[in-house]
N, C-alpha and C positions, 0 to 999 in steps of 0.2 A: 270601353264600349258604352253604348247607350244604355240608360237605365230602363228597366221594365217595371212598371207599377201595376199593382193588382187592384188598387182602389183609388178613387179620386180624392178620398179623404186624406188630409194632410198634404196633398199635392199643391204646389204653388198655384194661386188663383189665375184664371185665364185673363187675358187682356180684356179690359172693358167690363169685367164682372164687378159685382158689388163687393165692398170690403168684407173680409171674413175675420171675425174676432178683432175688429178694429184695425186690421192691417190694410195697407194700401196695395192694390195689385200692381205688379211691375209694369212699366211702360212697354207698349208694343215696340218690338225691334226685331231685327233680322235674326238675332242669336239667342233670344229668350233669356233665361236666367244666367246662362254662361257668360253673356256679355263679351267683354274683351278676351276672356279665356278662350272663346271660340276662335278668335283671330290667331291666338297662340296655337290652338289645335290645328288650324289650317297650315301654319308654317311647319309644325312637326309632321303632319301627314304628308305634305309635299316632300319634305326631306326623306321620309321613310319610303315614299314611292320611288324617288330617284335612286336612293341607295339600294333598294330591293332590285330595281332594274339593273343596276351595276353588278350586283351579285349574280343575277341570272345570266347576263351577257358574259361575265367573266368565266362562269362555269362552262358555258357553251364553247367559248374560245379555248379554254384549257383542256376540255375533254377532246376537242378536235386535235389538239397537239399531243395529248397523252391519254389514250383511251383507258389506261389502268385507273385513272382517277374516278371513273364512274363506279368502280367497285368499293370506293371508300364511303361508308355510310354517313360520316360526318359531312362530307361534301354534298351528297344527295339530300340529306335532311336539311342542311342550311339553305340550299337552293329551293327546296319545297316550302320551307318556312317563309322564304322571301316572296314566293307566289301568294301564300296566305296573307302576308302582311300587306302586299300591294292591293289585293282585293279588299281587305278590311279598311285600309286607309282611304281608298277611293270611295267606298260606301260612307265612311265617317265624314268625309268632306261634304257629301250630300246631307247627312244628318245634321251637320252644323248649320245648314241653311234652312231656316224655318219656312221661308216662302216656298221653297221647293217641296218640302215635306208635307205642307198643308194641302198641296195640290194632288197628292198621290191618292189613288183609290185604295180601298181596303186590300184588294188582291196584291197590288204593288207594295203596300206596306208589309204584308205578310212575306212576300218574296224578299224584300229588303231585310227584314228581321231574320229570315232563314239564312240568307247569304252571310250576314254579319255573324250570326251565331255559329254557323258551320265553319267559317274561317277562323273564328276564335277557338272553337273546340279542336279544329284541325291543328292549329298551332300547338295546343297543349298535347294532343296525341303525338305529334311529330317529336316534340321535346321529350315526351315519355319514351318514345322509341330510342332516343339517344340515351335516356336513362337506363333502359333495358340493355342497350349495348354496353354501357359502363358496368352494369350489374353482372353481365355474363362474362365480360373479358377482364375486368379488374377485380371485382369483389369475389366472384365464385370460380373464376378460371374455367368457365365452360365455353371456350371459344368455338368449339365445334357446333354447339347449339346456335351461337350467334351467327355462324356462317350459313346455317340452314335457313334462318328466319329473316336475316337482314335484307335480302332482295325484295321483301314484301312490305317493308316499313311504310313507304310513301303511299302506295295504293291502298293499303289497309287503313291508314290514318285518314285519308280523304274520304274513303267510302263510309267508314263507320261514323265519322264526324257529321257528315251531311245526312246520314241515315238516322242517327239518334235525334237530330234537331229538326227533321222534316215535319214533325207534328205541328210546328208553328204555322204550317200552311192551312191547318184546318181546326186546331183546338180553339176554344173560347167562342163565345157568341159573336164577337167582333174584335178587330184590332184597330185602334185609333192612334192618332198622333196628338199629343198635348203640347202645343207650341210654347206656352209660358213656362212649362217645366222641362220641355225638350226631352220627352220620354215617350216610349211606346206604352200604350195602355191596353191591357187585355180585359175586355168586358166579359166578366164571368163571376161566379161566386169566388170569393177571396180564397177560401180553403182549397177549393179545387184547382184554382190557378196556381197557388203556391206549390202544391204538390206536383202538378204537371211541369211547371218550370224547373223545379228542382230535379225531377227525373230526366227532363229533356236536356238540360244544359249544365246547371250549377253543380250537380253531383259529379259529373265527369271532370269538370275543371277543378273542383275542390280535391277530388281524389288524385288527379294528376299533380297538383301542387304539393300535396302531402308526400306522395311518392318521390317526386323530384327533390324535395327538401332533404329527405333522408339519404337519397342516393348521392347528392352533392356532399353531404357531411361525411358519409362513409367512404366515398371515393377519395376525398381529400386526405382523410386519415390513412387510408390504405396506401395511397401513392406517396404520402409523406415518409413512409418507412423506407422507400427507395433512397431517400436523401442520406439515410444513415447506414445503408448497406451497399457501399461502393465496391465491395468485393464480389458481388454477384450481379448478373444481368437479369433484370426483371422485365416482363412484358407489360404493355399498356394497351389501351384501345387501339387496335390496328397497328400495334408495334410502333406507336408514335414516339416513344422515348428512345428508340434505338438510333444510334449514330453510326458512322462508318466503322469498319472493323478496326482500323488503327486507333481510333478514339476509344473504342470499347476495350481494346487490349491495354491501352495506357491507363484507363480508368482515371482520367484527369479531372481537374476541377471544372473544366469546361463542360464535361458530361454531366456533372452534378448540377451545374447551373441550367443546362438544357432541360434536365428532368424536372427541376423546380418550375421552370417556365411552362413545360407541358402540363404539369399538375394544375397550375393556376388556370391555364387556358382551357383545359378539358372540363374543369368544374364550372366554367362559365355557361356551358350549354344548359344545364338544368336550373341555373340561377335566374335566367331571363324571365321565364314564366312566373317565378316567385315574385319578381319585382313588378311585373306588369299586370298580373292577374289577381293577386291577393286582395288588394283594396277593391277591385272590381266585384269580387264575390261578396265581400263584406258589405259593400254599398247596396248590392241588390238583395241582400238578406234583411236589410233594415227597411221598415215601412217608411220612415222619413229620415234619410241620412243627412248629416250636417252638410253645410255648403262646401266646406273644404274637401270632404270625402266625395261629394258629388262631382266636383271639378276634377279631382285626381282620378276617379274611376272613369272619366271621359277622356282625360289627356294621357294618362300613363300607357294604356294599350296602344295608343298611336305611336309610341316610341319603339315598338317591337321591331319595325323594319330597320331603324337606326342601330339599335343594340345588336340585332342579328348581323348587320354589316360588319361591325367591329369584331364580333366573335368569329365571323367568317374570315376576316383578314388575319386573325391570330391563329387560324387553324394550322396545327403543326404539319398537316399534309401539304400545305402550300408554302412551307418554309423555303424550299429551293427556289420557287418562282418569286417569292417576295424578296429574297436576298438578291436574286438576279436583277429584278427591277430596280432595287436600291443601288446596286452596283452600276447599272446603266445610267441611272439618273446622276449619280455622282461622277461617272465618267464624262457624261455630257457637260455637267457643270465645270468639271476640271478642264475640259477642252475649251469651253467658253472663257474661262479665266486665263488659260494660256494664250488664247487668241487675243484677249483683251490686253494681256501683258505685252504681246508682240506689237500690237497696234500702238500701245502706249510708248514702247521703246522707239518705234518708228516715228511717232509724233514728236517725241522729245528730242530726237536727233535731226528733225527736218530743218530746223533753223540754225543748226551748228554750221560753222564755217566749212567750206569745202576742203577736203584733204589736200587739195592742190595749193591752198594758202600756206603761207609761212607758219611754222610752228609757233612763232611769237604771237601771231594774230589769234590762233586757237587758244593759247594760254591766257590771253587777255580777256577772252569772252566766255570761257567754259563755265565759270561760276554763275553766270547769268541764266543758265539753262539746267542747273542741277535738279530742280524740282518740277520741271515742265512735264 
């Protein structure tokens, strides 16, 4: 996500300004200090937008075919995260364009900052809801509590995220865009702004990351016990580790492999915010972050849509549909291969002598067409 600075001190000098401490101000360009990294960010954001749209459309199609999927929290949360990622990536593409950002009024800058912050916090809140689901169903076995609160995960996450970040619309004396540093600048006393920004945004993201970190570790440790307890049937989030009755009775090695697969896939949900948001929080807590951290804090959050797509595709609730799709694709490919083989056989025998010819003529020419 974009950086938010509290003071122009230590910020990269603006284009055309006088040298500071003997340093030469960066040349004016479309992407500010990000330079070519902004182009990389464009590509990542476009990829995230497309893949997020795929997740949303896939969910709509699958829910029409099987209404029971809408009761699966992991499906709903992944789809809601895709909406957040799409909104965030679209805004980020505008942020990477200095010419566009410099033309925005203060009101529009505040709205842009609020939307991006709300989408970012919504993503963390939704991931936290998945962590709560794992906590209640795997770690504490309080599935009845999970069943009561899980219908409200998405609405609560969106509402609270945009509620807690809405002060960006009116706090600080002014909100400006610093083109050379490519950051939002809150014009106010540094201490006040630091406290407000922490309470509005970073406190929630930091708390969510810490919570998800421990949930991921304990979930993995808890579910790994299932690997060694093949004699008993254990529940998992939404009973995702359960196979058909025949397999459960057989307690075969296939079931163990499936449980291992589910364990790894389920723990991916809380890991994504840890990957994309940790450096973002660190970068915004530093007054003058190093360049590599500045780049990563802008680029990594743009990968959320792509990472969410892969986790969505690995969702155990979609195993049946994924296997069916793979089977169809393989069947189509097999039919094409068989059709190609038939055409090849037909082509290879086209120039062979007619069966009406004497057998001696066929014998004399058959070696010429062996590899046609």
